[in-house]
C-alpha positions, -999 to +999 in steps of 0.1 A: +095-146-098+061-130-093+053-094-093+023-070-091-011-083-104-021-066-137-050-067-161-046-087-193-073-080-219-089-109-237-084-113-274-112-114-300-112-140-326-136-135-355-155-166-369-180-169-396-173-135-412-169-121-447-149-091-458-179-067-456-182-031-444-199-041-411-170-063-400-144-039-413-158-009-394-166-028-362-132-045-362-115-011-366-135+004-337-124-025-315-088-020-324-091+018-316-099+006-281-067-014-280-084-048-285-064-075-303-087-087-331-078-116-353-096-139-377-099-174-364-098-207-384-125-233-381-102-263-372-093-282-341-056-277-348-061-239-348-083-240-316-057-261-297-028-239-308-044-204-303-075-203-281-069-196-244-091-191-214-108-157-215-106-152-252-138-140-269-150-158-301-171-133-321-195-151-344-215-131-369-230-154-395-229-190-383-243-204-415-210-195-433-194-223-413-217-251-422-243-244-449-238-258-484-270-250-503-264-276-531-255-305-507-276-316-478-251-343-467-223-318-466-244-293-447-252-318-420-217-331-418-205-295-414-232-288-389-220-317-367-184-303-369-198-268-361-216-281-329-185-300-317-163-269-324-186-246-304-186-270-275-148-273-277-145-235-276-164-234-244-145-263-229-113-244-237-125-215-216-134-191-244-166-171-244-188-169-275-205-137-285-230-141-313-240-109-332-276-117-344-278-098-377-309-118-386-331-144-369-323-171-395-301-170-427-319-156-456-309-186-477-335-211-467-346-194-435-363-212-406-376-239-430-341-254-431-336-277-402-298-272-401-304-235-395-328-241-367-303-265-350-273-242-355-292-212-341-303-230-310-267-243-304-250-209-308-278-191-288-274-216-259-236-216-259-232-179-263-222-159-232-238-129-249-260-123-280-255-089-295-284-072-312-290-039-329-319-023-310-346-031-286-370-046-311-344-070-323-336-079-286-373-088-281-375-110-312-342-127-306-349-133-269-383-148-277-372-169-306-342-185-290-351-182-253-322-158-246-326-140-212-323-103-211-292-106-190-274-123-220-286-098-246-262-070-255-276-040-273-251-024-297-255+002-325-252-005-362-227+023-370-230+046-399-209+047-431-204+085-433-171+089-451-165+052-454-175+049-491-164+073-518-189+101-522-176+128-545-202+127-574-229+153-575-265+144-582-263+159-617-230+142-625-244+108-614-275+113-635-255+123-666-235+091-663-266+070-660-286+090-686-313+098-661-333+130-668-325+158-643-361+163-634-371+127-630-380+112-596-360+080-591-367+052-566-338+029-561-333-006-548-297-016-545-280-047-531-281-085-536-313-095-553-328-123-533-365-135-528-368-122-493-362-087-506-396-089-523-388-072-556-419-085-574-441-066-549-419-035-554-425-037-591-462-040-587-463-013-560-444+011-581-466+004-612-497+012-591-485+047-586-494+054-623-471+084-624-439+093-642-414+082-615-387+058-624-376+026-606-341+013-607-332-022-594-295-026-592-276-057-578-265-092-585-291-119-589-277-151-574-306-172-587-313-174-624-349-184-616-355-154-594-339-131-620-364-145-646-393-140-622-384-104-615-379-096-651-412-111-659-429-090-632-412-060-646-425-067-681-461-068-666-456-037-644-442-005-658-415-015-683-410+020-697-403+033-662-382+004-649-345-004-652-330-036-639-292-039-638-280-074-628-245-065-617-222-065-586-218-029-575-183-021-565-178-001-534-166+030-553-197+028-576-223+029-548-222+067-550-232+066-586-266+051-579-272+065-545-265+101-555-286+097-587-317+085-568-343+104-548-353+076-524-341+041-516-368+014-513-362-018-493-394-038-495-383-068-473-406-097-465-385-103-434-357-084-418-340-079-384-311-055-392-307-036-424-273-024-434-288-012-467-310+013-448-279+027-430-261+029-463-289+050-478-290+074-448-252+077-450-256+091-485-284+114-473-312+095-490-346+088-475-357+052-470-390+035-478-393+003-459-417-020-439-422-013-402-402-042-389-369-051-371-345-023-364-360-002-392-387+009-367-359+025-346-337+037-374-361+054-399-378+085-384-402+109-401-372+131-410-355+104-430-380+081-446-414+064-447-423+032-430-454+011-440-474-018-426-463-048-447-495-066-439-518-040-454-528-041-490-516-011-510-493+001-481-461+000-502-477+021-530-490+046-505-455+048-489-439+054-523-464+081-530-458+098-497-420+096-502-424+114-535-445+142-522-426+149-491-394+170-489-366+154-470-336+175-461-303+157-467-287+175-437-313+160-414-307+126-429-270+129-425-275+140-389-297+110-382-270+086-396-244+104-375-263+094-344-251+058-348-215+052-338-191+022-343-171+035-314-200+034-290-209-001-303-173-013-297-174+003-263-205-017-253-189-048-267-157-042-247-176-033-215-197-064-214-183-088-240-146-088-232-132-107-203-102-095-184-082-118-162-058-110-134-024-127-136+009-122-119+038-110-139+066-135-140+099-138-157+095-148-193+057-141-193 
């Protein structure tokens, strides 16, 4: 027996995600809008049993589904499965929305053929490609031939109140044995080559002042750890501290509240969650003028520099030290970026609705 037509919202299945702050916050914002969000499984059996026409497959980091750095054969076998799986999703009637956090994975980058193939496949099969800002839209559109009609601009929300933030500056410095009057630059996060830590060490040493530099985060590569430590020994060893450790969420406040500025000297970047993290703790950011950093970091909350100009990083560090940044203005800047608005844009354009007729047993 049929009844009155009604709107049935599509479901969102997450693929290629990790349990990080971005996915947690974005997923929560979607759920606040009444969207059913679940984590999918990369298997044909799951696809056949769960995916229905109108569902949205939200893909964040495609390389998580195929890339095995230590094994090229396994990578390409997984890549073949990935391509077939993406095609099967489309054949099933699902729509793919790829959130382009970066142009290419930072592990291997564009030099890895598998990454180039996977990016082209997901970009061509995606109904929409979500990007964080107009500069990212331009780069993604140009790199993967994605038309403006398939680009979805969404905000990278802030983390105000998401992480513990109860330590005062003085308390944090006491725990880290940092002098109260010292000026501290901080890099925090995974330590990978694309983050350009050797240049940071050289740029900081060129200041020839009494400022301190802390580099805190896990080194995944022993070779890169050795290279950075060697660079530190040649730069300003008395003013440099390197902590090779995974920083737990509750301990982020220890380092961020103890520092005066966060430095992110990327060689390549599209979207920077670390910059938003710094602003969410009221800390100014020193970073290259590239990607969404151009739109996020204003004069009130940091210093951007030209990564192609010699001495630009050192000049930016010097400028950051001499300027006075108000934490209230930095907090206000972070507060301008909303997960709820991001979810709203995703729902408005990314989610399908389908009209069905209510029937007994449906």
